[in-house]
C-alpha positions in Angstrom: -33.3 -42.8 87.0 -31.5 -39.7 88.4 -32.1 -38.3 91.9 -33.8 -35.2 90.6 -36.0 -37.3 88.4 -37.0 -39.6 91.2 -37.9 -36.6 93.4 -40.0 -35.1 90.6 -41.8 -38.4 90.1 -42.4 -38.8 93.8 -43.9 -35.3 94.0 -46.1 -36.1 91.1 -47.2 -39.3 92.7 -48.1 -37.5 95.9 -50.2 -35.0 94.0 -51.9 -37.8 92.1 -52.6 -39.7 95.4 -54.2 -36.6 96.9 -57.0 -36.6 94.2 -59.8 -38.4 96.1 -62.1 -40.8 94.2 -59.7 -41.2 91.2 -59.5 -44.8 90.1 -56.2 -46.7 90.0 -55.1 -47.2 86.4 -55.2 -50.9 85.3 -53.1 -50.4 82.1 -49.8 -52.0 81.8 -46.7 -50.3 83.1 -45.3 -49.2 79.7 -48.6 -47.5 78.9 -48.3 -45.1 81.8 -46.2 -42.0 82.3 -43.6 -42.1 85.1 -45.8 -40.0 87.4 -48.9 -42.2 86.8 -46.8 -45.3 87.4 -45.4 -44.1 90.7 -48.9 -42.8 91.7 -50.3 -46.3 91.1 -47.4 -47.8 93.1 -48.2 -45.5 96.1 -51.8 -46.8 96.1 -51.2 -50.5 95.3 -47.8 -51.1 96.9 -47.8 -48.7 99.8 -45.2 -50.7 101.9 -42.6 -50.8 99.2 -43.4 -47.2 98.3 -42.9 -46.2 101.9 -39.5 -47.9 102.0 -38.5 -45.8 98.9 -39.6 -42.6 100.6 -37.7 -43.5 103.8 -34.5 -44.3 101.9 -34.7 -41.0 100.1 -35.2 -39.2 103.4 -32.2 -41.0 104.8 -30.2 -40.1 101.7 -31.0 -36.4 102.2 -29.3 -36.6 105.6 -26.2 -38.5 104.4 -23.2 -37.6 102.3 -20.6 -39.1 100.2 -20.7 -42.9 99.5 -23.5 -43.4 102.1 -25.6 -40.8 100.3 -25.1 -42.6 96.9 -25.8 -46.0 98.5 -29.0 -44.8 100.1 -30.1 -43.1 96.9 -29.6 -46.3 94.9 -31.5 -48.3 97.5 -34.4 -45.8 97.3 -34.5 -46.1 93.5 -34.5 -49.9 93.8 -37.4 -49.8 96.3 -39.3 -47.4 94.1 -38.8 -49.7 91.1 -39.9 -52.7 93.2 -43.0 -50.8 94.2 -43.8 -50.0 90.6 -43.3 -53.6 89.5 -45.5 -54.8 92.4 -48.2 -52.3 91.4 -47.9 -53.5 87.8 -48.4 -57.1 88.9 -51.5 -56.2 91.0 -53.0 -54.2 88.1 -52.3 -57.1 85.8 -54.0 -59.5 88.2 -57.1 -57.3 88.3 -57.3 -57.3 84.5 -57.0 -61.1 84.6 -59.9 -61.3 87.1 -62.0 -59.1 85.0 -61.3 -61.3 82.0 -62.1 -64.4 84.0 -65.5 -62.9 85.1 -66.3 -62.1 81.4 -65.2 -65.6 80.4 -67.4 -67.2 83.1 -70.4 -65.2 81.9 -69.8 -66.3 78.3 -69.5 -69.9 79.4 -72.8 -69.6 81.4 -74.5 -68.3 78.3 -73.0 -71.1 76.2 -74.2 -73.7 78.8 -77.7 -72.3 78.6 -77.6 -72.4 74.8 -76.4 -76.1 75.0 -79.3 -76.9 77.4 -81.8 -75.3 75.1 -80.4 -77.2 72.1 -80.5 -80.5 73.9 -84.1 -79.9 75.0 -85.1 -79.3 71.4 -83.3 -82.4 70.2 -85.0 -84.5 72.9 -88.4 -83.2 71.8 -87.6 -84.0 68.2 -86.6 -87.6 69.2 -89.7 -88.1 71.3 -92.1 -87.1 68.6 -90.3 -89.0 65.9 -90.8 -85.8 63.9 -92.3 -85.6 60.5 -90.5 -83.8 57.7 -90.5 -80.4 59.3 -89.3 -81.8 62.6 -86.5 -83.8 60.8 -85.5 -80.6 59.0 -85.3 -78.8 62.3 -83.2 -81.7 63.7 -80.7 -81.3 60.8 -80.6 -77.6 61.4 -79.9 -78.1 65.1 -77.1 -80.6 64.3 -75.6 -78.0 62.0 -75.8 -75.4 64.7 -74.3 -77.8 67.2 -71.3 -78.4 64.9 -70.9 -74.6 64.5 -71.1 -74.3 68.3 -68.3 -76.9 68.7 -66.1 -75.1 66.2 -66.8 -71.8 67.9 -66.0 -73.3 71.3 -62.7 -74.7 70.0 -61.8 -71.3 68.6 -62.7 -69.7 71.9 -60.7 -72.2 73.9 -57.7 -71.7 71.6 -58.0 -67.9 72.1 -58.4 -68.4 75.9 -55.3 -70.5 76.0 -53.4 -67.7 74.2 -54.6 -65.1 76.6 -53.7 -67.3 79.6 -50.2 -67.9 78.1 -49.8 -64.1 77.6 -50.7 -63.5 81.2 -48.3 -66.2 82.4 -45.5 -64.7 80.4 -46.2 -61.2 81.8 -46.3 -62.7 85.3 -43.0 -64.4 84.7 -41.4 -61.1 83.5 -42.7 -59.3 86.6 -41.4 -62.1 88.9 -38.0 -62.1 87.3 -37.9 -58.3 87.6 -38.7 -58.7 91.3 -35.8 -61.2 91.6 -33.4 -58.8 90.0 -34.6 -56.0 92.3 -33.8 -58.3 95.2 -30.2 -58.6 94.0 -30.2 -61.7 91.9 -27.0 -61.8 89.8 -27.7 -61.6 86.0 -26.1 -65.0 85.5 -28.6 -66.6 87.8 -31.4 -65.0 85.9 -30.3 -66.3 82.5 -32.4 -69.5 82.6 -35.6 -67.7 83.4 -34.9 -65.0 80.9 -34.3 -67.6 78.2 -37.5 -69.5 79.1 -39.5 -66.3 78.9 -38.0 -65.6 75.5 -38.9 -69.1 74.2 -42.5 -68.8 75.5 -42.9 -65.4 73.8 -41.9 -66.8 70.5 -43.7 -70.2 70.8 -46.6 -70.9 68.5 -47.2 -74.6 69.3 -47.6 -75.6 72.9 -47.4 -71.9 74.0 -49.3 -72.5 77.2 -46.9 -75.2 78.4 -43.9 -72.9 77.5 -45.5 -70.1 79.4 -46.0 -72.3 82.4 -42.4 -73.4 82.3 -41.3 -69.7 82.0 -43.2 -68.8 85.1 -41.7 -71.8 87.0 -38.2 -70.7 86.1 -39.0 -67.1 87.2 -40.3 -68.4 90.5 -37.1 -70.4 91.0 -35.2 -67.2 90.2 -36.9 -65.1 92.8 -36.4 -68.1 95.2 -32.7 -68.0 94.5 -32.7 -64.2 95.2 -34.4 -64.7 98.5 -32.1 -67.6 99.4 -29.2 -65.2 99.6 -30.6 -64.1 103.0 -29.9 -66.5 105.9 -33.6 -66.7 106.8 -37.0 -65.6 105.7 -38.3 -62.1 106.6 -41.7 -60.9 107.5 -42.1 -59.4 104.0 -41.4 -62.8 102.5 -44.0 -64.4 104.8 -46.5 -61.9 103.7 -45.7 -62.5 100.1 -46.0 -66.3 100.7 -49.5 -65.8 102.2 -50.5 -63.5 99.3 -49.3 -66.0 96.7 -51.2 -68.8 98.4 -54.4 -66.8 98.4 -53.9 -66.0 94.7 -53.7 -69.7 94.0 -56.8 -70.5 96.1 -54.9 -72.3 98.8 -56.1 -72.0 102.4 -53.1 -70.7 104.3 -52.6 -69.6 107.9 -49.7 -69.2 110.3 -49.1 -70.7 113.7 -46.2 -71.8 115.9 -45.2 -74.5 113.3 -44.9 -72.0 110.4 -47.1 -71.2 107.4 -49.7 -73.9 107.2 -51.6 -75.0 104.1 -54.9 -76.7 104.7 -55.3 -79.1 101.8 -58.6 -80.9 101.3 -59.9 -83.2 98.5 -56.4 -84.0 97.3 -57.3 -87.7 97.4 -60.4 -89.6 96.4 -62.3 -90.9 99.5 -60.5 -94.0 100.9 -57.8 -93.8 98.2 -54.0 -93.1 98.4 -53.8 -91.8 94.8 -53.9 -88.1 94.0 -57.1 -86.9 92.5 -57.1 -84.4 89.6 -57.9 -81.6 92.1 -55.0 -82.9 94.3 -52.5 -82.7 91.4 -53.6 -79.1 90.8 -53.1 -78.2 94.4 -49.7 -79.9 94.5 -48.6 -77.8 91.5 -49.6 -74.7 93.5 -47.7 -75.9 96.5 -44.6 -76.5 94.3 -44.9 -72.9 93.0 -44.9 -71.6 96.6 -41.8 -73.8 97.4 -40.0 -72.5 94.3 -40.5 -68.9 95.2 -40.0 -69.3 99.0 -36.8 -71.3 99.6 -36.3 -71.1 103.3 -36.6 -74.1 105.6 -38.0 -77.6 105.3 -41.6 -78.5 104.4 -43.5 -81.0 106.4 -46.5 -83.0 105.2 -48.8 -83.9 108.1 -50.9 -86.7 106.8 -51.5 -90.5 107.2 -48.3 -92.3 106.1 -49.7 -93.8 102.9 -51.0 -90.5 101.6 -47.8 -88.6 102.7 -45.7 -91.1 100.8 -48.0 -90.7 97.7 -47.3 -87.0 97.8 -43.6 -87.6 98.0 -43.7 -90.0 95.1 -45.5 -87.3 93.0 -42.7 -84.9 93.8 -39.9 -87.3 92.9 -38.8 -85.5 89.7 -39.0 -82.0 91.2 -35.9 -80.1 92.4 -37.8 -79.0 95.5 -38.4 -82.6 96.6 -35.5 -82.6 99.1 -37.3 -80.0 101.3 -40.4 -82.2 101.8 -40.8 -84.9 104.5 -43.7 -86.7 106.0 -44.8 -86.4 109.6 -47.2 -89.3 109.7 -50.4 -88.5 111.6 -53.9 -90.0 111.9 -56.0 -86.8 111.4 -59.7 -86.8 112.5 -60.7 -85.7 109.0 -59.1 -88.4 106.8 -59.8 -86.3 103.6 -57.7 -83.5 104.9 -53.9 -82.9 105.3 -51.6 -80.1 106.2 -48.4 -78.9 104.5 -46.2 -76.7 106.8 -43.5 -74.4 105.5 -41.4 -74.4 108.7 -39.0 -71.6 107.6 -41.7 -69.0 107.8 -42.8 -69.6 111.4 -42.3 -67.0 114.1 -39.2 -68.7 115.5 -37.5 -68.8 112.1 -38.4 -65.2 111.3 -36.8 -64.1 114.6 -33.5 -65.2 113.3 -33.8 -62.9 110.3 -34.6 -59.8 112.4 -31.8 -57.4 113.3 
């Protein structure tokens, strides 16, 4: 994108941002005009957008190579802002879809309860011929409901896979914007291509593509000697998106994990396995520093065993503690604490 074109798009974005009460578009990036896309970036990714404006302002006061470098930097910041805005808009669409799906599932559950009540009444009365005919009819409806549910589930899996692939593409674009060499992006790019073409097991392929893209953005961030405040903010945002309770204190960014184990057990529960998968995603995308597991020794070792085949396993260690609430443990990303960030500041 040329300097003149960038300036034109920025001016269009400022004009669009000035229109009070106008909703932010939730369409995908390729469906928007350049000015609409930049206007959306100004609203949804104001920090990155502000960096682009600051870089353009600096470029205006520079000359020669410095001018060219600052102009390129501004273009990269602007593209990063647009990509971030695209991601946020995509996330909003996903949430709308989930709300619709929850409503449909609630209606289906109500229908199931009504059907079961009718069947129970038929069994209690040991129905005569009319009641038996009704029972046959209800069984037929039940079979149709099952088939419809299977079709709906297959469709839902397809939509989730499509969302995961889109998320992987945005994550990989962010990694490239952070300076990841194209050679290091090859594995993630290939995984995204495989997922897009997959017909069988498409959801698993899409999950693998997102994991590869998260590793790619982690490699891009690992080029810096230490984490930055922006990366910590991204870490906290990603934790919130994945329903993890995260905070920051002197130790670092702390994940408060509850219900990972069944009461009195040292084996991960299904909910614990899901939470651990989310923690791994955070670790892939945020590579700085060790990760401490603050938990009773047996449960900490169980978590390490579950991580045995993961490339990120080397960053995890157990700080054995007897916590007052034995159904609770903490996972601390030490590289994102205040002391670690101080190293990264100029």
